[in-house]
PDB file as gemmi writes it, atoms N, CA and C in Angstrom:
CRYST1    1.000    1.000    1.000  90.00  90.00  90.00 P 1                      
ATOM      1  N   GLU A   1     147.191 291.035 133.238  1.00  0.00           N  
ATOM      2  CA  GLU A   1     147.096 291.722 131.968  1.00  0.00           C  
ATOM      3  C   GLU A   1     146.833 290.710 130.860  1.00  0.00           C  
ATOM      4  N   ARG A   2     145.986 291.101 129.954  1.00  0.00           N  
ATOM      5  CA  ARG A   2     145.738 290.251 128.788  1.00  0.00           C  
ATOM      6  C   ARG A   2     146.683 290.593 127.656  1.00  0.00           C  
ATOM      7  N   SER A   3     147.249 291.778 127.717  1.00  0.00           N  
ATOM      8  CA  SER A   3     148.258 292.176 126.740  1.00  0.00           C  
ATOM      9  C   SER A   3     149.291 293.043 127.466  1.00  0.00           C  
ATOM     10  N   PRO A   4     150.544 293.015 127.005  1.00  0.00           N  
ATOM     11  CA  PRO A   4     151.576 293.797 127.676  1.00  0.00           C  
ATOM     12  C   PRO A   4     151.215 295.287 127.725  1.00  0.00           C  
ATOM     13  N   GLY A   5     151.365 295.875 128.888  1.00  0.00           N  
ATOM     14  CA  GLY A   5     151.121 297.294 129.050  1.00  0.00           C  
ATOM     15  C   GLY A   5     149.664 297.675 129.250  1.00  0.00           C  
ATOM     16  N   GLN A   6     148.765 296.685 129.341  1.00  0.00           N  
ATOM     17  CA  GLN A   6     147.339 296.989 129.471  1.00  0.00           C  
ATOM     18  C   GLN A   6     147.043 297.808 130.726  1.00  0.00           C  
ATOM     19  N   LEU A   7     147.609 297.409 131.856  1.00  0.00           N  
ATOM     20  CA  LEU A   7     147.343 298.148 133.087  1.00  0.00           C  
ATOM     21  C   LEU A   7     147.919 299.557 133.041  1.00  0.00           C  
ATOM     22  N   ASP A   8     149.086 299.703 132.469  1.00  0.00           N  
ATOM     23  CA  ASP A   8     149.664 301.048 132.317  1.00  0.00           C  
ATOM     24  C   ASP A   8     148.770 301.934 131.461  1.00  0.00           C  
ATOM     25  N   ALA A   9     148.217 301.365 130.402  1.00  0.00           N  
ATOM     26  CA  ALA A   9     147.322 302.135 129.528  1.00  0.00           C  
ATOM     27  C   ALA A   9     146.041 302.525 130.269  1.00  0.00           C  
ATOM     28  N   VAL A  10     145.510 301.605 131.069  1.00  0.00           N  
ATOM     29  CA  VAL A  10     144.310 301.903 131.852  1.00  0.00           C  
ATOM     30  C   VAL A  10     144.599 303.037 132.824  1.00  0.00           C  
ATOM     31  N   LEU A  11     145.720 302.956 133.516  1.00  0.00           N  
ATOM     32  CA  LEU A  11     146.082 304.010 134.473  1.00  0.00           C  
ATOM     33  C   LEU A  11     146.280 305.351 133.770  1.00  0.00           C  
ATOM     34  N   ASP A  12     146.871 305.326 132.597  1.00  0.00           N  
ATOM     35  CA  ASP A  12     147.023 306.573 131.823  1.00  0.00           C  
ATOM     36  C   ASP A  12     145.665 307.152 131.457  1.00  0.00           C  
ATOM     37  N   ASP A  13     144.736 306.284 131.043  1.00  0.00           N  
ATOM     38  CA  ASP A  13     143.398 306.744 130.673  1.00  0.00           C  
ATOM     39  C   ASP A  13     142.643 307.325 131.866  1.00  0.00           C  
ATOM     40  N   LEU A  14     142.788 306.686 133.021  1.00  0.00           N  
ATOM     41  CA  LEU A  14     142.062 307.128 134.210  1.00  0.00           C  
ATOM     42  C   LEU A  14     142.628 308.413 134.809  1.00  0.00           C  
ATOM     43  N   GLY A  15     143.906 308.627 134.629  1.00  0.00           N  
ATOM     44  CA  GLY A  15     144.533 309.786 135.255  1.00  0.00           C  
ATOM     45  C   GLY A  15     144.786 309.523 136.723  1.00  0.00           C  
ATOM     46  N   PRO A  16     145.159 310.561 137.464  1.00  0.00           N  
ATOM     47  CA  PRO A  16     145.494 310.355 138.870  1.00  0.00           C  
ATOM     48  C   PRO A  16     144.262 309.995 139.708  1.00  0.00           C  
ATOM     49  N   LEU A  17     144.497 309.227 140.756  1.00  0.00           N  
ATOM     50  CA  LEU A  17     143.444 308.856 141.692  1.00  0.00           C  
ATOM     51  C   LEU A  17     142.905 310.116 142.358  1.00  0.00           C  
ATOM     52  N   PRO A  18     141.590 310.359 142.262  1.00  0.00           N  
ATOM     53  CA  PRO A  18     141.023 311.535 142.933  1.00  0.00           C  
ATOM     54  C   PRO A  18     141.257 311.476 144.444  1.00  0.00           C  
ATOM     55  N   GLY A  19     141.400 312.626 145.041  1.00  0.00           N  
ATOM     56  CA  GLY A  19     141.655 312.709 146.470  1.00  0.00           C  
ATOM     57  C   GLY A  19     140.487 312.230 147.298  1.00  0.00           C  
ATOM     58  N   GLU A  20     140.758 311.956 148.566  1.00  0.00           N  
ATOM     59  CA  GLU A  20     139.717 311.441 149.451  1.00  0.00           C  
ATOM     60  C   GLU A  20     138.605 312.456 149.700  1.00  0.00           C  
ATOM     61  N   SER A  21     138.842 313.708 149.376  1.00  0.00           N  
ATOM     62  CA  SER A  21     137.790 314.722 149.515  1.00  0.00           C  
ATOM     63  C   SER A  21     136.768 314.637 148.377  1.00  0.00           C  
ATOM     64  N   ARG A  22     137.025 313.757 147.398  1.00  0.00           N  
ATOM     65  CA  ARG A  22     136.116 313.552 146.253  1.00  0.00           C  
ATOM     66  C   ARG A  22     135.695 312.078 146.190  1.00  0.00           C  
ATOM     67  N   PRO A  23     134.893 311.619 147.174  1.00  0.00           N  
ATOM     68  CA  PRO A  23     134.584 310.185 147.265  1.00  0.00           C  
ATOM     69  C   PRO A  23     133.845 309.623 146.048  1.00  0.00           C  
ATOM     70  N   ASN A  24     132.946 310.392 145.439  1.00  0.00           N  
ATOM     71  CA  ASN A  24     132.249 309.893 144.247  1.00  0.00           C  
ATOM     72  C   ASN A  24     133.237 309.629 143.117  1.00  0.00           C  
ATOM     73  N   ALA A  25     134.081 310.607 142.842  1.00  0.00           N  
ATOM     74  CA  ALA A  25     135.065 310.465 141.765  1.00  0.00           C  
ATOM     75  C   ALA A  25     136.039 309.333 142.068  1.00  0.00           C  
ATOM     76  N   ARG A  26     136.422 309.212 143.327  1.00  0.00           N  
ATOM     77  CA  ARG A  26     137.384 308.173 143.709  1.00  0.00           C  
ATOM     78  C   ARG A  26     136.770 306.784 143.519  1.00  0.00           C  
ATOM     79  N   ALA A  27     135.527 306.599 143.941  1.00  0.00           N  
ATOM     80  CA  ALA A  27     134.869 305.300 143.791  1.00  0.00           C  
ATOM     81  C   ALA A  27     134.701 304.943 142.314  1.00  0.00           C  
ATOM     82  N   LEU A  28     134.342 305.916 141.486  1.00  0.00           N  
ATOM     83  CA  LEU A  28     134.211 305.648 140.056  1.00  0.00           C  
ATOM     84  C   LEU A  28     135.556 305.342 139.419  1.00  0.00           C  
ATOM     85  N   TRP A  29     136.607 305.992 139.873  1.00  0.00           N  
ATOM     86  CA  TRP A  29     137.960 305.723 139.382  1.00  0.00           C  
ATOM     87  C   TRP A  29     138.333 304.270 139.694  1.00  0.00           C  
ATOM     88  N   VAL A  30     138.061 303.843 140.925  1.00  0.00           N  
ATOM     89  CA  VAL A  30     138.375 302.460 141.327  1.00  0.00           C  
ATOM     90  C   VAL A  30     137.562 301.481 140.478  1.00  0.00           C  
ATOM     91  N   ALA A  31     136.283 301.765 140.276  1.00  0.00           N  
ATOM     92  CA  ALA A  31     135.462 300.881 139.443  1.00  0.00           C  
ATOM     93  C   ALA A  31     136.029 300.784 138.027  1.00  0.00           C  
ATOM     94  N   GLY A  32     136.494 301.896 137.492  1.00  0.00           N  
ATOM     95  CA  GLY A  32     137.111 301.883 136.168  1.00  0.00           C  
ATOM     96  C   GLY A  32     138.410 301.104 136.133  1.00  0.00           C  
ATOM     97  N   LEU A  33     139.144 301.140 137.220  1.00  0.00           N  
ATOM     98  CA  LEU A  33     140.414 300.410 137.280  1.00  0.00           C  
ATOM     99  C   LEU A  33     140.191 298.905 137.336  1.00  0.00           C  
ATOM    100  N   ILE A  34     139.225 298.467 138.132  1.00  0.00           N  
ATOM    101  CA  ILE A  34     139.032 297.017 138.253  1.00  0.00           C  
ATOM    102  C   ILE A  34     138.189 296.445 137.118  1.00  0.00           C  
ATOM    103  N   ASN A  35     137.502 297.304 136.373  1.00  0.00           N  
ATOM    104  CA  ASN A  35     136.708 296.861 135.213  1.00  0.00           C  
ATOM    105  C   ASN A  35     137.065 297.655 133.967  1.00  0.00           C  
ATOM    106  N   PRO A  36     138.320 297.589 133.528  1.00  0.00           N  
ATOM    107  CA  PRO A  36     138.690 298.344 132.327  1.00  0.00           C  
ATOM    108  C   PRO A  36     138.139 297.683 131.073  1.00  0.00           C  
ATOM    109  N   LEU A  37     138.204 298.408 129.991  1.00  0.00           N  
ATOM    110  CA  LEU A  37     137.888 297.858 128.675  1.00  0.00           C  
ATOM    111  C   LEU A  37     139.145 297.935 127.823  1.00  0.00           C  
ATOM    112  N   PRO A  38     139.592 296.857 127.225  1.00  0.00           N  
ATOM    113  CA  PRO A  38     139.032 295.516 127.330  1.00  0.00           C  
ATOM    114  C   PRO A  38     139.233 294.942 128.734  1.00  0.00           C  
ATOM    115  N   ALA A  39     138.346 294.036 129.089  1.00  0.00           N  
ATOM    116  CA  ALA A  39     138.316 293.470 130.431  1.00  0.00           C  
ATOM    117  C   ALA A  39     139.558 292.632 130.730  1.00  0.00           C  
ATOM    118  N   LEU A  40     139.912 292.640 132.007  1.00  0.00           N  
ATOM    119  CA  LEU A  40     141.012 291.794 132.477  1.00  0.00           C  
ATOM    120  C   LEU A  40     140.518 290.387 132.803  1.00  0.00           C  
ATOM    121  N   GLY A  41     139.234 290.245 133.101  1.00  0.00           N  
ATOM    122  CA  GLY A  41     138.663 288.931 133.385  1.00  0.00           C  
ATOM    123  C   GLY A  41     138.921 288.430 134.790  1.00  0.00           C  
ATOM    124  N   VAL A  42     139.162 289.330 135.732  1.00  0.00           N  
ATOM    125  CA  VAL A  42     139.425 288.894 137.112  1.00  0.00           C  
ATOM    126  C   VAL A  42     138.500 289.552 138.129  1.00  0.00           C  
ATOM    127  N   ALA A  43     137.539 290.353 137.673  1.00  0.00           N  
ATOM    128  CA  ALA A  43     136.651 291.042 138.603  1.00  0.00           C  
ATOM    129  C   ALA A  43     135.220 291.025 138.088  1.00  0.00           C  
ATOM    130  N   LEU A  44     134.299 290.989 139.036  1.00  0.00           N  
ATOM    131  CA  LEU A  44     132.900 291.144 138.671  1.00  0.00           C  
ATOM    132  C   LEU A  44     132.705 292.534 138.070  1.00  0.00           C  
ATOM    133  N   GLU A  45     131.726 292.673 137.215  1.00  0.00           N  
ATOM    134  CA  GLU A  45     131.411 293.967 136.613  1.00  0.00           C  
ATOM    135  C   GLU A  45     130.714 294.839 137.657  1.00  0.00           C  
ATOM    136  N   VAL A  46     131.378 295.903 138.093  1.00  0.00           N  
ATOM    137  CA  VAL A  46     130.819 296.780 139.127  1.00  0.00           C  
ATOM    138  C   VAL A  46     130.510 298.177 138.601  1.00  0.00           C  
ATOM    139  N   ARG A  47     130.927 298.486 137.382  1.00  0.00           N  
ATOM    140  CA  ARG A  47     130.698 299.846 136.871  1.00  0.00           C  
ATOM    141  C   ARG A  47     129.224 300.243 136.844  1.00  0.00           C  
ATOM    142  N   PRO A  48     128.308 299.392 136.348  1.00  0.00           N  
ATOM    143  CA  PRO A  48     126.901 299.804 136.348  1.00  0.00           C  
ATOM    144  C   PRO A  48     126.372 300.109 137.751  1.00  0.00           C  
ATOM    145  N   ALA A  49     126.705 299.258 138.715  1.00  0.00           N  
ATOM    146  CA  ALA A  49     126.241 299.479 140.091  1.00  0.00           C  
ATOM    147  C   ALA A  49     126.850 300.754 140.661  1.00  0.00           C  
ATOM    148  N   ALA A  50     128.116 301.010 140.351  1.00  0.00           N  
ATOM    149  CA  ALA A  50     128.750 302.240 140.838  1.00  0.00           C  
ATOM    150  C   ALA A  50     128.091 303.470 140.224  1.00  0.00           C  
ATOM    151  N   LEU A  51     127.771 303.401 138.943  1.00  0.00           N  
ATOM    152  CA  LEU A  51     127.113 304.532 138.285  1.00  0.00           C  
ATOM    153  C   LEU A  51     125.689 304.746 138.792  1.00  0.00           C  
ATOM    154  N   MET A  52     125.013 303.686 139.139  1.00  0.00           N  
ATOM    155  CA  MET A  52     123.623 303.778 139.593  1.00  0.00           C  
ATOM    156  C   MET A  52     123.494 304.089 141.082  1.00  0.00           C  
ATOM    157  N   ALA A  53     124.583 303.996 141.816  1.00  0.00           N  
ATOM    158  CA  ALA A  53     124.530 304.240 143.264  1.00  0.00           C  
ATOM    159  C   ALA A  53     124.009 305.650 143.538  1.00  0.00           C  
ATOM    160  N   ALA A  54     123.164 305.749 144.559  1.00  0.00           N  
ATOM    161  CA  ALA A  54     122.525 307.026 144.881  1.00  0.00           C  
ATOM    162  C   ALA A  54     123.405 307.944 145.720  1.00  0.00           C  
ATOM    163  N   THR A  55     124.378 307.371 146.411  1.00  0.00           N  
ATOM    164  CA  THR A  55     125.221 308.176 147.309  1.00  0.00           C  
ATOM    165  C   THR A  55     126.684 307.789 147.146  1.00  0.00           C  
ATOM    166  N   ALA A  56     127.538 308.654 147.639  1.00  0.00           N  
ATOM    167  CA  ALA A  56     128.976 308.366 147.625  1.00  0.00           C  
ATOM    168  C   ALA A  56     129.276 307.130 148.464  1.00  0.00           C  
ATOM    169  N   ASP A  57     128.620 307.001 149.605  1.00  0.00           N  
ATOM    170  CA  ASP A  57     128.860 305.825 150.456  1.00  0.00           C  
ATOM    171  C   ASP A  57     128.515 304.532 149.726  1.00  0.00           C  
ATOM    172  N   GLU A  58     127.420 304.544 148.989  1.00  0.00           N  
ATOM    173  CA  GLU A  58     127.030 303.355 148.236  1.00  0.00           C  
ATOM    174  C   GLU A  58     128.048 303.070 147.128  1.00  0.00           C  
ATOM    175  N   ARG A  59     128.530 304.086 146.450  1.00  0.00           N  
ATOM    176  CA  ARG A  59     129.555 303.886 145.410  1.00  0.00           C  
ATOM    177  C   ARG A  59     130.827 303.292 146.009  1.00  0.00           C  
ATOM    178  N   ILE A  60     131.204 303.793 147.165  1.00  0.00           N  
ATOM    179  CA  ILE A  60     132.405 303.279 147.831  1.00  0.00           C  
ATOM    180  C   ILE A  60     132.215 301.813 148.192  1.00  0.00           C  
ATOM    181  N   ARG A  61     131.044 301.452 148.707  1.00  0.00           N  
ATOM    182  CA  ARG A  61     130.788 300.046 149.052  1.00  0.00           C  
ATOM    183  C   ARG A  61     130.857 299.161 147.812  1.00  0.00           C  
ATOM    184  N   VAL A  62     130.313 299.628 146.698  1.00  0.00           N  
ATOM    185  CA  VAL A  62     130.374 298.860 145.447  1.00  0.00           C  
ATOM    186  C   VAL A  62     131.824 298.657 145.023  1.00  0.00           C  
ATOM    187  N   ALA A  63     132.614 299.724 145.044  1.00  0.00           N  
ATOM    188  CA  ALA A  63     134.025 299.631 144.644  1.00  0.00           C  
ATOM    189  C   ALA A  63     134.793 298.711 145.588  1.00  0.00           C  
ATOM    190  N   GLU A  64     134.534 298.829 146.878  1.00  0.00           N  
ATOM    191  CA  GLU A  64     135.219 297.970 147.853  1.00  0.00           C  
ATOM    192  C   GLU A  64     134.854 296.511 147.642  1.00  0.00           C  
ATOM    193  N   PHE A  65     133.573 296.238 147.401  1.00  0.00           N  
ATOM    194  CA  PHE A  65     133.159 294.873 147.120  1.00  0.00           C  
ATOM    195  C   PHE A  65     133.890 294.325 145.901  1.00  0.00           C  
ATOM    196  N   GLY A  66     133.958 295.128 144.840  1.00  0.00           N  
ATOM    197  CA  GLY A  66     134.646 294.696 143.633  1.00  0.00           C  
ATOM    198  C   GLY A  66     136.113 294.399 143.868  1.00  0.00           C  
ATOM    199  N   LEU A  67     136.768 295.246 144.650  1.00  0.00           N  
ATOM    200  CA  LEU A  67     138.182 295.016 144.965  1.00  0.00           C  
ATOM    201  C   LEU A  67     138.369 293.735 145.767  1.00  0.00           C  
ATOM    202  N   ARG A  68     137.578 293.586 146.813  1.00  0.00           N  
ATOM    203  CA  ARG A  68     137.708 292.390 147.663  1.00  0.00           C  
ATOM    204  C   ARG A  68     137.426 291.113 146.875  1.00  0.00           C  
ATOM    205  N   ASP A  69     136.389 291.135 146.059  1.00  0.00           N  
ATOM    206  CA  ASP A  69     136.051 289.973 145.257  1.00  0.00           C  
ATOM    207  C   ASP A  69     137.173 289.646 144.272  1.00  0.00           C  
ATOM    208  N   SER A  70     137.722 290.668 143.632  1.00  0.00           N  
ATOM    209  CA  SER A  70     138.801 290.457 142.665  1.00  0.00           C  
ATOM    210  C   SER A  70     140.028 289.852 143.340  1.00  0.00           C  
ATOM    211  N   ILE A  71     140.390 290.389 144.487  1.00  0.00           N  
ATOM    212  CA  ILE A  71     141.548 289.859 145.223  1.00  0.00           C  
ATOM    213  C   ILE A  71     141.322 288.398 145.600  1.00  0.00           C  
ATOM    214  N   GLN A  72     140.111 288.091 146.069  1.00  0.00           N  
ATOM    215  CA  GLN A  72     139.798 286.709 146.439  1.00  0.00           C  
ATOM    216  C   GLN A  72     139.900 285.790 145.223  1.00  0.00           C  
ATOM    217  N   ARG A  73     139.405 286.239 144.080  1.00  0.00           N  
ATOM    218  CA  ARG A  73     139.478 285.415 142.868  1.00  0.00           C  
ATOM    219  C   ARG A  73     140.928 285.192 142.436  1.00  0.00           C  
ATOM    220  N   LEU A  74     141.776 286.214 142.564  1.00  0.00           N  
ATOM    221  CA  LEU A  74     143.170 286.066 142.179  1.00  0.00           C  
ATOM    222  C   LEU A  74     143.923 285.132 143.103  1.00  0.00           C  
ATOM    223  N   ARG A  75     143.505 285.057 144.355  1.00  0.00           N  
ATOM    224  CA  ARG A  75     144.173 284.198 145.326  1.00  0.00           C  
ATOM    225  C   ARG A  75     143.708 282.739 145.226  1.00  0.00           C  
ATOM    226  N   SER A  76     142.572 282.511 144.619  1.00  0.00           N  
ATOM    227  CA  SER A  76     142.013 281.157 144.519  1.00  0.00           C  
ATOM    228  C   SER A  76     142.657 280.420 143.351  1.00  0.00           C  
ATOM    229  N   PRO A  77     142.850 279.105 143.514  1.00  0.00           N  
ATOM    230  CA  PRO A  77     143.406 278.339 142.391  1.00  0.00           C  
ATOM    231  C   PRO A  77     142.411 278.257 141.239  1.00  0.00           C  
ATOM    232  N   GLY A  78     142.946 278.093 140.066  1.00  0.00           N  
ATOM    233  CA  GLY A  78     142.108 277.951 138.874  1.00  0.00           C  
ATOM    234  C   GLY A  78     141.748 279.284 138.267  1.00  0.00           C  
ATOM    235  N   PRO A  79     141.015 279.249 137.176  1.00  0.00           N  
ATOM    236  CA  PRO A  79     140.625 280.495 136.497  1.00  0.00           C  
ATOM    237  C   PRO A  79     139.638 281.277 137.371  1.00  0.00           C  
ATOM    238  N   PRO A  80     139.694 282.630 137.292  1.00  0.00           N  
ATOM    239  CA  PRO A  80     138.829 283.434 138.134  1.00  0.00           C  
ATOM    240  C   PRO A  80     137.338 283.286 137.816  1.00  0.00           C  
ATOM    241  N   PHE A  81     137.014 282.959 136.562  1.00  0.00           N  
ATOM    242  CA  PHE A  81     135.605 282.790 136.170  1.00  0.00           C  
ATOM    243  C   PHE A  81     135.419 281.513 135.425  1.00  0.00           C  
TER     244      PHE A  81                                                      
END                                                                             
């Protein structure tokens, strides 16, 4: 978090995680979580790619890539970017 309560505010803005029966909405929710505004500075920007994806499967792959990359950056020593 860059400011106290930032993640809580992001989660409040996003609302509940869409169910697995709504893969497009779920992938966009994940993209919004890992790339909130203001930015957390720990993940690549994936929102444009998620929005431009032609299929739910492609959106899911974009969101998964963003999550994996963010986790790897957080585990690595030094600043994420």
